[in-house]
C-alpha atoms as an extended CHARMM CRD file, in Angstrom:
* protein
*
        67  EXT
         1         1  MET       CA              0.3520000000        0.4630000000        0.0310000000  PROA      1               0.0000000000
         2         2  LYS       CA              1.0280000000        4.0770000000       -1.1340000000  PROA      2               0.0000000000
         3         3  LEU       CA              0.8070000000        5.9720000000        1.9100000000  PROA      3               0.0000000000
         4         4  TYR       CA              0.7950000000       10.2480000000        1.1580000000  PROA      4               0.0000000000
         5         5  ARG       CA              1.4840000000       12.8880000000        4.4250000000  PROA      5               0.0000000000
         6         6  LEU       CA              1.4580000000       16.2460000000        2.8780000000  PROA      6               0.0000000000
         7         7  LEU       CA              4.7310000000       18.0140000000        4.7260000000  PROA      7               0.0000000000
         8         8  THR       CA              4.5090000000       21.8430000000        5.2930000000  PROA      8               0.0000000000
         9         9  GLU       CA              5.6400000000       24.5810000000        7.6950000000  PROA      9               0.0000000000
        10        10  ASP       CA              7.0550000000       27.9820000000        7.9220000000  PROA      10              0.0000000000
        11        11  ASP       CA             10.0740000000       28.2480000000        5.3650000000  PROA      11              0.0000000000
        12        12  THR       CA             13.0300000000       28.0670000000        8.1560000000  PROA      12              0.0000000000
        13        13  ALA       CA             15.6450000000       24.9990000000        8.0000000000  PROA      13              0.0000000000
        14        14  GLU       CA             13.1110000000       23.3540000000       10.2670000000  PROA      14              0.0000000000
        15        15  PHE       CA             10.9430000000       22.8790000000        7.4940000000  PROA      15              0.0000000000
        16        16  CYS       CA             14.3000000000       21.1770000000        4.8790000000  PROA      16              0.0000000000
        17        17  HSD       CA             14.9620000000       18.6720000000        8.2220000000  PROA      17              0.0000000000
        18        18  LYS       CA             11.1490000000       17.7910000000        8.3670000000  PROA      18              0.0000000000
        19        19  VAL       CA             11.3370000000       16.8740000000        4.3660000000  PROA      19              0.0000000000
        20        20  SER       CA             15.1600000000       14.9460000000        5.3230000000  PROA      20              0.0000000000
        21        21  LEU       CA             14.1020000000       12.9860000000        8.7710000000  PROA      21              0.0000000000
        22        22  ALA       CA             10.5020000000       12.4840000000        5.9820000000  PROA      22              0.0000000000
        23        23  LEU       CA             13.3580000000       11.2920000000        3.6730000000  PROA      23              0.0000000000
        24        24  SER       CA             15.8810000000        9.5550000000        6.5420000000  PROA      24              0.0000000000
        25        25  LYS       CA             12.2500000000        7.1330000000        7.1450000000  PROA      25              0.0000000000
        26        26  GLY       CA             11.8170000000        6.2960000000        3.7140000000  PROA      26              0.0000000000
        27        27  TRP       CA              9.2690000000        8.0660000000        1.9990000000  PROA      27              0.0000000000
        28        28  GLU       CA              9.9510000000        9.6140000000       -1.4120000000  PROA      28              0.0000000000
        29        29  LEU       CA              8.6950000000       13.2830000000       -2.7750000000  PROA      29              0.0000000000
        30        30  TYR       CA              6.4700000000       13.0200000000       -4.4780000000  PROA      30              0.0000000000
        31        31  GLY       CA              5.0960000000       16.1710000000       -6.4970000000  PROA      31              0.0000000000
        32        32  ASP       CA              7.0690000000       19.5920000000       -6.6170000000  PROA      32              0.0000000000
        33        33  PRO       CA              7.7560000000       21.6570000000       -3.1120000000  PROA      33              0.0000000000
        34        34  THR       CA              5.1810000000       23.8540000000       -2.9610000000  PROA      34              0.0000000000
        35        35  TYR       CA              5.4340000000       28.0520000000       -1.0750000000  PROA      35              0.0000000000
        36        36  ALA       CA              2.7740000000       30.6940000000       -0.4370000000  PROA      36              0.0000000000
        37        37  TYR       CA              1.9130000000       33.2130000000        0.9930000000  PROA      37              0.0000000000
        38        38  ASP       CA              0.4110000000       32.6740000000        4.7250000000  PROA      38              0.0000000000
        39        39  HSD       CA             -1.0870000000       36.0540000000        6.0080000000  PROA      39              0.0000000000
        40        40  ALA       CA             -2.4750000000       35.1280000000        8.8040000000  PROA      40              0.0000000000
        41        41  ASN       CA              0.1320000000       35.1430000000       10.3620000000  PROA      41              0.0000000000
        42        42  GLY       CA              2.2940000000       37.1790000000        8.2350000000  PROA      42              0.0000000000
        43        43  VAL       CA              4.7030000000       34.3350000000        7.0000000000  PROA      43              0.0000000000
        44        44  MET       CA              6.1360000000       32.4430000000        3.6410000000  PROA      44              0.0000000000
        45        45  ARG       CA              5.0730000000       29.1770000000        4.1710000000  PROA      45              0.0000000000
        46        46  ALA       CA              6.8780000000       25.6510000000        2.5700000000  PROA      46              0.0000000000
        47        47  GLY       CA              5.2210000000       23.1640000000        1.2400000000  PROA      47              0.0000000000
        48        48  GLN       CA              6.1240000000       18.6940000000        0.8460000000  PROA      48              0.0000000000
        49        49  ALA       CA              4.6700000000       15.9000000000       -0.6610000000  PROA      49              0.0000000000
        50        50  VAL       CA              5.5830000000       11.9190000000        0.4050000000  PROA      50              0.0000000000
        51        51  THR       CA              4.6570000000        9.2160000000       -0.1420000000  PROA      51              0.0000000000
        52        52  LYS       CA              6.2030000000        5.5820000000        0.8990000000  PROA      52              0.0000000000
        53        53  ASP       CA              4.5010000000        2.4950000000        0.2770000000  PROA      53              0.0000000000
        54        54  VAL       CA              4.5830000000       -0.2050000000        3.3990000000  PROA      54              0.0000000000
        55        55  ASP       CA              3.2020000000       -4.0880000000        4.0550000000  PROA      55              0.0000000000
        56        56  ALA       CA              0.3390000000       -2.9260000000        6.0580000000  PROA      56              0.0000000000
        57        57  ASP       CA             -3.9860000000       -2.4360000000        5.6670000000  PROA      57              0.0000000000
        58        58  TYR       CA             -4.4720000000        1.2570000000        5.3490000000  PROA      58              0.0000000000
        59        59  HSD       CA             -6.6970000000        2.8700000000        8.5010000000  PROA      59              0.0000000000
        60        60  PRO       CA             -7.4220000000        6.1430000000        9.3070000000  PROA      60              0.0000000000
        61        61  ASP       CA             -6.3310000000        6.0810000000       12.8070000000  PROA      61              0.0000000000
        62        62  MET       CA             -2.5520000000        5.2640000000       11.2590000000  PROA      62              0.0000000000
        63        63  LYS       CA              0.1050000000        8.0240000000       13.1870000000  PROA      63              0.0000000000
        64        64  LEU       CA              1.5650000000        8.5770000000        9.5430000000  PROA      64              0.0000000000
        65        65  GLY       CA              4.6470000000       10.1120000000       10.6900000000  PROA      65              0.0000000000
        66        66  GLN       CA              5.6100000000        6.8410000000       12.1230000000  PROA      66              0.0000000000
        67        67  GLN       CA              6.0190000000        4.6730000000        9.3030000000  PROA      67              0.0000000000
């Protein structure tokens, strides 16, 4: 089964660390990153979709970050 996550964070080094951690756990980049202005908080936000193949059945209670 293929899992999907959308990682988001303010445009800081923390975003890069979040994506790097996911990659180190076997997640793969999916598509291009996104970048947008968050008017409510006055900051730029970054996003990156990642996917991972796992040997398990999907369940909505899965903690995707722990896969």
